[in-house]
Structures are given as structure tokens and as C-alpha cells.
N, C-alpha and C positions, 0 to 999 in steps of 0.2 A: 460846270465842267473845270475838272482841278488837274494841274500838271505836275507829275513826278518825274524824277531823274532829271535827264539833259547831260549836256557835255561835261565831261568831266566827274560823271557820277562813279561812285566806289562800288564794288561788287561787297555784297553783305558779309561775305566770308572774308573779307579783307586781302584776298588773292589779288596779285596783279594781273596784268593783261598776258595771256598766253602767248609764249614765245613763238609758237607756230600758228598764230592767227594774227593777220594784220587787219586793223580797223578800217573798214571802208569809210570813204567820205560822207558827212551829213548829208541828209536830202532836202529837208526844208527847217529853215529857222524856228518855224511855229510848231515843228514836231509832227507827230503822226496821231491821227485819232484811233482810240482803242474802243471797241463797241464789245462789252461783256454781256452777250444776248442770252435769251432763255431759250426754251423749246419751242421748236416751230415746226409746222408741218413740211415735208420732206421736198415737195415742189417749190414753196414758198424761200425754202432756205436756198436753193440753188437760184432762184430769181433775184433774191436780195444779193447775193454775191456779185452777179452780173451787173444790177443796178449800181451797186457801189463803185464797182470799177469805172462804167460809164461816168459816173460823176467826179471821181479823181482824175480820169482822162480829159474831161471838160474843165479841170481846175475849178470843179464847184465843192470840193471836199479835198482835204490834204489824204495823203497816202493813210491807208487805212487798215488796221489788223481787227479782225473780227473773231471772237470766239461763241460757239453756239453748240447747242443741243436739239435734239429730234424729239416731236411729241409721239412718235411712235417708231418703232424698226423699221429700216429702210435700206435697200441696197442702193448705192449710187454707182453708175457705170461711167466709163470713160466716154467721151462724145463719140469715138468712133467704134465702141463694141457693139456687137448684135445680140441683145437679151437671150436668144434661144440658143445661142452658141455657147455662152458663158454661165448660164444658170438654169437649173431646174426649176421652170416655172411652177409647174403644179405644186410642187414642194414647198417654194417660196410663198405661193398663195395660201397654202394650207396653214402656213404658221402667221398668217397676216402681216407678211412684211411687203411692204411697198416697194416699188421701183421706180428711180428717177435718173435722168441722164445729167451728169456734171458737164458744165461748159469747159472743163479742162479734160486732160487725156488720163492715162494710166488705167488701170485695172479695176475689178469690181471691189467695193469696200463695203462692209456691213456696220450701220450705224445704229445706235440706240445704247450701247454701253461704251461709249466713247465721248471724248472731248474733241470737237472739229473746229478748225481754225481756218480763215482765209486771210491772204494778204493781196491788198491791190494797190499797184504802183503805176506811175508813168512809165513807159518804154524808154524814156530818155534817161531814167535814173542811172548815174554813172556806173555802178556795179551791176545792174541789171540788163546791160546790153547783150548778154548771150544767156541762155537758158542755163548751163552749166553753172556760170559763176553767180548768177542770181540765186540758183538751188543752193550752191554752196552757202553764201552770205546768209540766208534765211535759215539754213539748218543750224550753222553756228550759232546765230542768235536764239534759236530754240534751245541750243546745248546750254548756253549761258542762263535761259530760264529755268532748266531743270536743275541746273546748279544751284540757283536762287532758292529752289524750292528743297534743296538738301539732296538731290539725286545724280550720282555721277553716270552720266551716258557718252557715248563716245559717236562717232562719225564712221561710218562704214567705209571701207577701201576698195569697193567692188567696181563694177563696169560702170562707166558713164553712161549719160542718156537716161530720157525716160523708158519706162518699162514696155516692151514690145507687147501688141495686141496677143491675146492668148487668153485660154479657159480659166486658168489658174488665178485664184483672187490676189489681191494687191498685197499681202501679207505672206504669201507663200514665198517670195523672194525679195532680196534686198539690192538695191543699186547704189553707187557710190555717193557719199555724202548722206545717206539717210541715217537716222540716228537708232543706234542699237544699244542694248543692255545685255551683258553677258554673252555677246555674239548673237542675241535675238532682236528681231526688227521690233522697234518701239513707235516709230511714227513713219506713216505712209502718206506721201505727198504727189502731187501732180501739178504741172504748171501749163500754161497756154498764154499767148500773147493774142491779145484781141483788141482791135480798133484803137491802136496807139497804146495800150495798156498791157501789163503783166498781170496775170491773176494766178496765184497758187492757192490751192486748196489741201488740205491734210487732215488726216485723222489718227487720233491720239487713244487708244483702247486703254480705259480706265479699270475696266473688269472684263471676265469672261461671262458672257452670257449663257443661255439655255441652248442657243444654237451658234455653231461656229461657223465661219466664211465657208471651210470647206466641204460642209455638210450641204451645201446649196448648189454644188457642182453639178452639171449634167451627169445622167448616168453613162458610166463608161470610162469617165475621165478620172485621172489618178488624184487620190485624195493627199494633199499635204499633211504632215505632222503639225498638230497644234503648238508642239513646242518650238517651232520655227520663229514664232512671235510672242512678244512679252507683252504685260499690263503694268500700268502705274503701279496697282493695288500690289503686284508680286514685288516690286521695288521698294514700296513704302512697309510692307508686310500687314498691309491691313486697308480698311477703307480710305478713300481721298475725297477731300472736298474739291470739285471741280472749280468753284469760284475762286477758291484760294490757289489752285493749280495755274488757273488763267491768268491770275495777277502775277504771280512769280514768272511765268513765260513772258508777260508782257514787259516786265522788267528786264528780261533778258535782252530785249530788242534795244533798250535803252543803253544797257551794257555794252552791246556790240556795236550799235550804229551810232552812239552818242547823240541821239535826239531825245527831247523832251515828249512826254505821252500826255495826250489829251483825252481823259476818259468821258465818254459821251454816250448817250442813248441815240438810236436809230431817230432820224428826223421825220418829218413828213415828207420831204422830196425823197427821202430812200424808200420809204414805204410806197409814195405813189408810183414811182419806177418800177419797183418790184411788181407790183400789182398788174401794170401793163405789160411786163415781160412774161409773167405768168399767164396773162390773158391772151398772149401771141400777138400783142400790137406793138 
């Protein structure tokens, strides 16, 4: 494992700290763990995020930032959503798309052509004592990460609070502090506090797939325009390397939070705990 960045690290563009952003206090002197994970089954991806959060809360692991993919297309639903009310399940099955439930809230997200991230923190983290403040700080860190990658994105100034339950997918609307490009939503995130910890999960569309989230709505529901959301490939003007983007986004956490990053693989404890959660134990 190697550490990069840390307190006092400079942004690669040489820009100073934004005058409209106040750097939050550092979390732990040893830094955060960053996991650049591969593609995994949908159910196991959700179990892993829960397992990592449990280990962070138990002080068995430092705050953890995980980037990952999906081994097949899947729709993840917010923990409160009813599948039949937000998806045309027959159409979903016909496309071979799996359906899983996230431990976090929010609306339906279609995965497969995206880079997904999760952040696991102790609930006592100084800047994470409220949902809104934690959401803002984490979005600012991601914004710095996109700048490290050479992409200029901004924070939305819409309404506060998590998206209310409803049939429309996550990317059909934008909430305050979500990241947008040219007015179109680029990152969709959801947060939940569980067992003394904070878990935030988010999706970053890399490209447009053959199926759009709006295509999977139940019959009779209004269909949102695809132009409401953006992809990283649209910003870059061509194909994007997901691993390289993940590393740039991780660097944004160093820039904004002032902590070092410990790049590591999932260890046996993470995997064992996830298997138990997936098995319902």
C-alpha cells in the first residue's frame, strides 16, 4: 500500500484554494483507505459497501473511498422504493438487467456504463454530523477530483435534501450540491446513516448505454429527456479510462479534505463480512 497527497498537497493545475470553499478539518492522521475495485455482481457490490461501513464504525478500518463497476447491467433502488412502482419489471427482465436494493436512499439508478463510488465514515466525523453538510463536503471533494482530471464541473444550487420517493429515476432531477456540467446532472448520490456511520453511494455515468434509465419506467409514467443528464465521455469528447478517472477523483479528496490516501485492495475481512451480509446473516 502506498500513500499519496496529504496535508498541504497542491492541485496539479496550480490553482489556489477556491475562495468560496472552506477546507473541512482532517479526519484521521493516517488518512483514508482508497479501494479501486473491479466489476462485481450487483448483490455483492451492495453487501461490500455495508460491510466496509461496519468495519469503519468498529474502527477496524479507516474512512474508506471505494470505486467499482458491475459485472452485468443492474438497477439499484433506494432502500424505501417499491420495484413495481418505479420499474417496468417485465421490460427490465427482457434486457437481462438485475435489480438490487441499496442500503442508501434516493431513486433508481441504472448501472453498467458508469463508475460507482461509495464513502464510508464514522458518524462523528466533524463535518458529517448533518446530511446536508456531509453531502456538500463530499460533492466538493468530487468536484476537485474532476478538476484534477481536467474537467470543469459545478455544484447545483437547487433544493436541499435527498430526492423524494417517486417513479422518476435518479438522473431525472437535480438536488442542491449535486455535480452538474452545462446544467446537466453528472453525478447522482444518496446517503444514509447506519449503525453509527455514514454511507454515501453515487453513480457517475461514463457513457450512454443501449438502454436509458427513462426507458425502464412503468407504463404510463412520464419519460424524462435524456438531455437532462450528462456523461463523462461527453465532457471529454471521447472514451474515458475509468481507472484513471477514479485516481483523479481520489486525488480530489486529498485536495479538499487535506488527508493522505492509502490505496489498498479489499482484504479478507471485507470479503468475509460481505458474504455474510449477502447471505442474510
